[in-house]
Residue, then its C-alpha position, 0 to 999 in steps of 0.5 A: m267717294q274714291t279719293l285715296l291711292l294705296s301703295l305697296e312696297t314689297s321689293s325688299p325685306v321691308c314690307s311697307v304700305a301707304l295711303h295718299r290723297v289723289a287730289d294733292g298727293s298728301l300722305v294720309g298714313q303709312s305702315e311698315l314691318r321690318l321682318d324678313k320673309s313676312h310679306s306673304t303673311h303680313l301684307t294684307v294685315l298691314i293694309e287692313q290696319l292702315l285703313e282702320n287706323t286712318g278711318h278709311a275703307l277699301t271703297e274709298l280707293a281710287a287706285v292701287a300702286v305697286s313697287d314695280g321692281p327690280g328687287s326680291y322676286t318673291g316679294l315683288r310677286i306677292g305685292a303684284a298679286a295683292a295689288k291686282g286682286l284689289c284692283f280686280a275686286l274694286d274695279i280700279p286702275l293699277v299703277a306701277v312705279s320703279t323701285l329704283r326711281a322711287l328710292a332716288a326721288h325720295v333721297a333727292a327730295g331730302t338733299a340740300r342742293p339736290e342739283s349738285y349730285l347724281y343719285c344711284p340707288m343700289l339693291d342687293a342682288r347677292r354676292t358682288e352684284v346689285y340692281a342699280a340705276i342713276y338719276t338726276h335730281a329731277g328724275e331724269e334717267v342717266l343709267a337705266p336699271t341694270p344688274l351690276l357686277l361690282d369692282a373698284d372701277t364700276l361707274a367710273e365714267q359717271l363718277a368722273q362727271r359729277s358727284v354721286l350719292f349711293f344708297g339702298h341695301g346694296a350700296a355698302k358692298f360698293q363702298a367697301l370696294l370703292g373706298e373713300r372718294a370725294d366724288a362718292g357719298f354713301l347714305a346709310g339706312i335708306e330702304p324702299s318705302a311705300v311712301a316714296v312709291g305713292q308720291l310718284a304714283v299720284a303723279a302717274y295717276h293724274r297722267q293716267e299711266f295705268q297697267d293692264v291688270a290682267y297681264y301686268e308682271p313686275f320688272y324682275l330685271k333678271e330671269v329667275y333662277t330656280t333649282t329642283p329640290r332633292t328628293 
């Protein structure tokens, strides 16, 4: 019986997979590897080990969910390729979940008086740039995902309206620029997780919000910059 949803999170240096029951969204198991540039060699191994450790099989999957981005171009591409391959092979639907929205939902769920804050996940985009968005505790989008060049005045309008919690591996750069402020809180150690992706994906599965497996591409947010190697 197809009762499980497999989630993949590969947008950051953390390679993460999780299993949820589609009936009630309960977590069956999770596994992650915090090893930089490990996605291409370890993602399928993590999936196999998670299924084996939880006593389940690929044939029990009702859908596969993938972190949609933004984030690492290479990581997102690897996650999308693995998810699409499983969906094609098993003839099951593909669900895509915003990396930033999943991160914000995860933090809001663990915050006391969550309605008191806005939630701003920030992912490092190199130099003084981050990928960021702002959400309410209920997941309403206040600022759509965007690349932000950081300075001391970034997001001044949002900070003037309500206290904002910042988190993700790009938030430390903003904290250094912003300094100490009563209306800005910074949370350390918050990373994208397949568990958070899976929680939103189960709800999307029941709404039948599926991707076209043949044509799906991750939400890179910016055009990929490549160079020609020197000969």
